[in-house]
N, C-alpha and C positions, 0 to 999 in steps of 0.2 A: 591452533589456528595456523594455516599455511600461508606463508608470505607470497605475494604475487611475484616478487623478484626472483623467487626460487623456481618458477615455472620455466620449462625448457622452451627455447625459441624453436619454431619449426625449421627444419633443415631445408635450405634452398639447394635444389639439385642443379648440377651442371648439365644443361641439355646436350652439349657437345660430347661430354663424357658418356651420357646415357645413349646417345646416338651411336657412338663407337661401340659400346657394349651390345647394342641391338644388332649392329652390322656383324660383329664377331659371332654372335649367336646364330644369325641367319646363315653365315658362311659354314658354321658347324653343321647346321641342319642340312644345307645343300650337299655337303660331303656325305652325310648319312643317307640322303636320298639317292645319291649316285651309288653308294655301296649297296643299298637295298635293290636298286635296279640291276646291278651286277649279279646279286644273289638271285634275283628273279630270272634273269637270263640264263644263269647256270641251271636253275631248276627247269627252265623251258627246254634246255638241251637234254637234260636227263629225261624229261617227259617225252621227247621225240623218240628216244631209244625204247622207252616203255610202250609207246604207241606202236612203234614198228614191231616189237616183240608180240604185242597183242593183235596185230593185224589191223590196226585202226588208222584212219587217215590223219594227217597233220591238221588239216582244217576241220574245226568243230564249231560251226556257227552258233549252235545252241549254247555251248559252254562259253564262248566268247560273249554272247549276249548276257548270260548269267553273271559273268565277271563285271560287266559294265553296270548291270542293274544293282549289284551289290555295292559297287563303288558309289553310285548315285544315292542309294539309300544312306550309306555312311556319310556322304557329304551333306545330305539334308539334315541328318541328326546332329552334325557339327555346325549347322547354319552356314555352310559354304554354298556358293553358287553352283547349282548342279550341272549346268551346261558346260562350263569350262572343265569341271572335273570329268564329265563324260568324254570330252574331247581328249583330255590328257590320258585317260585310261584306254581310249581307242588306240592312241599312239603306243602306249605300253603293250597292249595286246598285239599290236602289229610288230613291235620289236621282238616280242616273244615268239610269234609265229615265224618270223624270219630266222631267228636263232634255231628253231626247231627244223625249219626247211634246210638250213645249212648243215645241220647235224645229220639229217636223214639223207 
């Protein structure tokens, strides 16, 4: 027979400590996002050289639309609001295009 007194009390968490942990984690994610954007811009610059070597224009509306569609599908699969994700990716594509134009 197990005595009731031996049962473990549920641990009461400290909401302020959890909030601090959440904020720290968010900051880490933000830094990773910036690092990923920098990596994407570097690839955009490399892409500019490859496009130039292949005789292709920097602007590729079909490809840009494909990138946006893929991001929206991924957002939908993660239950994220698709319109804000679409807008964010249009900004990212715009940054990449500018990086390519500056390289070209």
